[in-house]
N, C-alpha and C positions, 0 to 999 in steps of 0.2 A: 230609792229602794226601801222596801218594807223592812224595818229592823225588829219588830216584835216577833220573836222566834215562832210562837205557835201559829200566828197568822201567816207568816212566811212559809212555813212548812205546809200548812193547809193549801195555800194558794198554789205553791209549786207542785204539790202532789196532784191537785185537781187539774191543773194545766197539763201536766205530764200524762195523766190518765186519759184526758180528752185529746191528746195528740197535738196540743197547741205549742208545746215546747219539747225539746229533745233532752237527753241525759246530760249533754255537755252544758246546756244552759242552766239546768238544775244545779250541776256541780259548781259552776262559776258563781251563781247567785248565792248558794249556801256558803261557799268559801268567802265571798265578799262580805256577807252579813256577819259571819263569825269574826273576820278581821276588823270590821267596824266596831263590833262589841269589845274586842280586845283593846283596840285603840282608845275607846271611851273609858274602859276600866283603867288603863294605864294612866290616862290623863287625870282621872279622879284620884288614884292612889299616889301619883306623882305629887299632887298638890297636898293631899291629906297626910301622907307619910313623910313628906319632905325628903324625897329621894334625891340623891345627887344626880347631876345631868349625865353622869358616866354610866349608862346602862344600855342594854339592848335585849330584845326578845327574839328568840329563834322560833319560828312556826314550822313544825315538822309535818311530815306525812301528807295525807290527802288535803289538809287545809292549805298548807304551803304550796302544794302543786295544783291547787284549785280543781281537785278531782273528788270532792266530797260527795257522799250519798246520804240518804236519810238515816242510815245507821252508823255513820262515821263518828269517831271520837276526835278530840282536839288534843294534840301533843305540843306542849310549849316548854321552852327552857328560858328562864329569866336569869340574866347575868347582870349583877349590880356590883360595881367595883367598890365604892365607898358609900355605904348607907349612912345617913346623918343620925339615925336613931340608934 
């Protein structure tokens, strides 16, 4: 899957306009791309910030339900029990 946001949005938008994909496919692709970005950011920060292993992230709304659209925002809650910093 394309992970560069601008390229992904352009490609999905063009395919949707041409009738090559439906709204559900757009939603799932957008949601999956955002979740991949969140996972990559968590990995980087976990290593750089020396987080404890006792944390989780709640992905709310359209991202968590995989119903994102081009105008959706991303709602996250980070819960870290014991930060080492």
